[in-house]
N, C-alpha and C positions, 0 to 999 in steps of 0.2 A: 443818417438821420433816424431817430427812433420811430417805430411804428406807433401811432396813437392807440391807446388801450381804453376799453370801456371802464366805467367806475367799478363794475364787478371784478374785472381782471386786475385793476389797480389794487383793490382791497385784498383779493386773494393773493396777490404777490407782495403784500406789505413787508414781508420779511425775507424776500428773495434778494440774493446778491444779483447785481446787474447781469442779465443775459445768461443766467444759469438756472437749472431746475432746483427746486427746493430740497435741500438735504436735511438730514437729522440735525446737523449743526445749525442750519438756518432756523429750524423750528425751535431748537433750544435757545438760540439768541432771541428769537421772537418772544418766547415765554419770559425770558429774563427782562427784556425791555418792557413788555406789557406789565410785568410784576412791578417794576419801578413806577410805571404810570399810575398804578393803583395804590402803591404804598406811600408815595410822596404827595401829600395833599396840595391841590392847586396845580398839579402838573397836567399840561394839555398834550404835549408831544414829547416823545423820546426818540433820539436818533443816534446811531453809531455810525461814524464816518472815518475814512482814512485821512491821514495827514494832508493829502493833496486834494481833498474835497469830494471823494466818491462816497456815496452812501453805501453802507454795509448792511444795515437793517434799520427798521423804524417801526414805531407803534401804530396800531390801527387808528384810523381817523386822520392820518396824515397821508394825503394822496402822493402818488409817485412824483408828480411835477413839483409839489411843495417840498417833498423830501429832498429832491435834487437841489432846489433853491436853498433850502436850509443848510444842506451840506456845504455848498459853496460859501455861504455867509459864515458859517461856523469855522470853516477852514481858514478863511481870510482873517477873522477875528483872532483865532488861535495863533496865526502867523504874526499878526501885529503884536500880540502879547509877548511872543517869543522875542521879537525884535526889540521891544521896549525893555525886556529883562536884560538883553545883551547890552543895550546902550546905557541903561540907567540903573540896573540892578547890580547885585554883588556877584552874580554868576549867570551863566546861560541856562535858561529853563523857566518856563512859565508854569505856574500852578493852575489856578482857575481864572477864567475870564467871565465877566458878566456885563451884559448890556441891558439897560432899562429902556423901555419905549412905552408910549401910551397904550395901555391895555395889557402889558405883560413884561416879562423879563426872559432873557436868553442866558443860560449858564452853560459853560463849556469846561470840561475837565479832561486831562490826558487819561487815556484808558488803554494801557498796554502799548507795546512798541508799534509806533506808526498809526495809532488810532486815537480818536477823541470820542467822548460821549457828550451829546448836547441835549439840553432840555429846554423847552419853552413852557413857562409857567405863567399863571395868571398874575396880574399886578398886585393882588392882595395875598399871594402865596407867601408862606414863611420861607424865605430864600435860604436861610440857614439850615432849615430842616430838609429842604429839597437838596441842597448841596451835600448835606450829611448822607442822605440816602444814595446820592450819586457816588460819592467817595466810598461808601460802604460796599456798593455793588462792584466798583472797580477793584477794591481790595480783595473781595471774595473770588472774582473770576477774571481779574485783569490779565493774568498770564494767558488766558484763552482768547483775549480780545486783540491779539496782535494782527496787524495788517501788513503783509509784505509789500515793499515798495514796487511800484510799476517799473518795468524794464522797457526801454524803447524797442519797438519792433525792428527786426533786421531789415535794412534797406535793400532793395533789389536794384541792380544796375540798369 
């Protein structure tokens, strides 16, 4: 069970990968995510996550618990979009997924091997522009946004 952290610790660790010290790669990812937050008008939160729902990094203002929750939600939606493409599309693979809700919209795009980029934007945000900036970021640095799949721990007899 995770140890509860203070708000200061949560904010300081906004760009940390779970249970690791902040590396230069984490800081670079943090700057990239924060840049997207400022470039795309109406964007409230930016999150990079692994395909299986683990947060990799997130923008300031999104606390650790909310980032974990958003990671799980975004991974589930991305998996549903992939299943829909397999069942009803002309090939396997989902591009973007979008969910509208009162007060906002959630956009999810693939972002490198095993990774997704999720953005929560205000309900009056220009969704096309936000998606454009998301895809532009993925094109520019997507090869660096890969997340290796988790491997099961070796069992002990």
